[in-house]
C-alpha positions, 0 to 999 in steps of 0.5 A: 287703801284698796277701796280708795283706789277702787273708788277713784277708778270708778269716779269718772264713770259715775260722773259721766253717766249723770244717772243712777248706775244699774249696778253698784257694789260697795265694799263687797266682801265674801269668804268661803272658810279661809278663802277670800273670794271678794275683798272690799270690791266697789264698782259702779256700772252706768246704764247703756254700756257693755261692761266686761269683768275679766279675771282668771278662774277663781278670781271672784267673778261668779261670786260677785254675780251671785251676790248681785242676784241675791243668790248668795249673801255677802259677808260685808258691804252691799250690792244694788241692781237697778236700784234694788238691794240684792240681799232683800230684793233678789227675787224682784231683781231676777224677774227684771233682768236676764241672766245666763249662768256659767253652768245653767240648770234646765228641766231636761225632760222638757222640749225646747218649746215647752221650757219657753212656754213654762218660763213665759208664765213668770213674765208678761205678754210678748215673752213667748213670741220673742222666745220663739223668734230667738229659737228660730234665729238660733235654729233650735229644734223646738220638739227636741228634749233638752237632755238631747241637745248639745252643749252649744244648743243648750247655751242657745236655749239659755240665751233665748230665755234670758233675752225673751223678756227684753230686759233692761239689764243682762247679766251673763257669766261665760255666755258664749261657752259652747257656741260656734264662732259665727254665733258667738260673734253675732251674739256679742255684736247684738249686745252692742246693739242693746247698749245703743238702745240704753239697755245694759250688759254685764259680761263675765268672760274669759274670751278676751279677744271677743270682749275687746270687740264689744266692751265699753268698760272693762274691769279686771279682778284678781284674787278677789281684788278689783285692780282696774275699772276703766273705759276700754278706749281710754285704757288702750289710748294710755297704755303702750307695750315697749320692747327695749333691746339692750346692747349688753345682755347683762345690762339693767332696764333703764328708767322709763317714763310713765308708770310700769305695769309689768316688765319681763326680760328675755335675753337682751330684750325687755318687754314692758307695759307702761302707762301715761308715757309720752311716745316722744319720751319713749323714743328718746330712750334710744339715746341711752348708750346701753340701749340698742333699739326701742319699739312701742305699740298699742297692746291688745286687751289680752296683753293688758290683762296678762300684764295686770295678772303678772304685775306687782300687786301694789304697783299695778293697783295704781296703774288704772288710777282715774284722773 
């Protein structure tokens, strides 16, 4: 049942692209002893988009990325990246994409310049020149040893290495960790520019406010289950946060139009996130004798994310159903 819902969530995205997806996950499952990291996750990412995968720590984001790159084998299901099977062609995938892990490993005895020269040997012409351009842009000291760099500077080195091959696909696991606010914003906006040229970005991040500025498509994963995959503009167009103030503090929440993602009570007020509710129907709740006031607005992506995290599992899984 969960896989069917995931498939329906992804159907409109696959149809819209009219081309092969750059990433395809089919019923991907992975467990570590008794802990289920991924539970029959199915997902397609079309080309030319910034795709953001959101989830709490331990939700399965990094596990999915490692399987996609051929660094970890799934227990069941399959993953494809750029049309290549991740289990059998991991090395070729890693050569063709740019990847920044959450906790990158660098040769600390090298300098900023030396690691660029070393990595260039695995790629074609132009890599070293682009790397040098990026390190200059990030104001990295080329003669300084990597072990002497701050966390933010090390992150900039990793980003420079990932971008220097001008890859068709970037896979980034918490890529802006350690960067200052200005550099984070500049970097994320450059991801939008890449998507505009037909290249793709798969971004795993907990910086939800930043993701909201750049993502075309958002996926939400919880406890190894993919509970939503949708274009961000559609998600925000169809979801409303409703604040209902009751006359009596002991009153029950009235029946609401649309589908309820999450409802929380605070004294005489209910805060509810609903989907597919006509605003005129929401306003009509004021005519209920038990209701004192009704207000509604478009929620932020962070508020939507929190609602999916708090919402009932069975109910929330139906919220994002694509039509």
